[in-house]
C-alpha positions in Angstrom: -2.5 -60.3 2.7 -1.4 -62.9 4.8 -3.1 -65.3 7.3 -3.3 -68.0 10.0 -5.5 -70.5 9.6 -7.1 -71.8 13.4 -7.8 -75.3 13.1 -6.7 -76.9 15.7 -7.7 -74.0 17.5 -11.7 -75.0 16.5 -10.5 -78.0 16.9 -9.1 -78.7 20.3 -12.5 -76.7 21.3 -15.3 -79.4 19.6 -12.0 -81.7 21.5 -10.8 -83.1 18.3 -7.1 -84.9 18.0 -5.4 -84.6 14.9 -6.5 -88.3 13.5 -9.8 -87.6 14.6 -10.3 -84.9 12.4 -8.6 -86.5 9.9 -11.1 -89.2 9.8 -14.1 -87.0 10.5 -12.4 -85.0 7.2 -11.6 -87.4 5.2 -7.9 -85.6 4.4 -4.6 -87.4 5.0 -3.2 -87.6 8.6 0.3 -86.0 7.5 -1.8 -83.3 5.4 -4.2 -82.1 9.0 -0.6 -82.4 11.1 0.9 -80.0 9.0 -1.7 -77.7 9.1 -2.0 -78.3 12.6 1.9 -77.3 14.1 2.2 -74.5 11.2 -1.0 -72.5 10.4 0.7 -70.8 8.4 1.1 -73.1 5.9 -0.7 -73.3 1.9 -3.4 -75.4 2.0 -5.9 -75.8 -1.1 -9.5 -74.4 -1.6 -10.9 -77.4 -0.7 -8.9 -79.2 2.2 -9.7 -76.1 4.0 -13.7 -76.7 3.0 -13.7 -80.3 4.1 -12.2 -79.3 8.1 -15.1 -76.6 8.1 -17.1 -79.6 7.1 -16.0 -81.9 9.5 -16.1 -79.0 12.7 -19.4 -77.8 11.5 -18.3 -74.4 10.5 -17.8 -72.6 7.6 -14.6 -72.2 6.3 -14.3 -68.4 6.9 -14.0 -68.9 10.7 -11.1 -71.1 10.0 -8.9 -68.2 8.7 -7.8 -65.2 10.4 -5.8 -62.0 9.0 -2.4 -61.5 10.1 -1.6 -58.2 11.7 2.6 -57.0 12.7 2.5 -54.9 16.1 0.9 -51.3 14.4 -2.0 -53.0 13.4 -1.3 -52.5 9.4 -2.6 -56.4 8.0 1.1 -58.2 7.4 1.7 -58.7 3.0 2.5 -62.2 1.9 5.4 -63.2 0.3 4.5 -63.0 -3.5 
């Protein structure tokens, strides 16, 4: 299963930029920057929890299943 993180979309909806989200979530600026620019990047769950709390959304709101062109779920690389 492949997932995409919606950190950037949700943060922008709330008017947050990278540095604001980093401060509010107490997650390092470089980590937030990587997630902002690469929504397919591996991330630890505790980081998602902090970001979700700062954005006032459940963790599940940050995660999106990715489908291929035929509507099938993409298989992640092991």
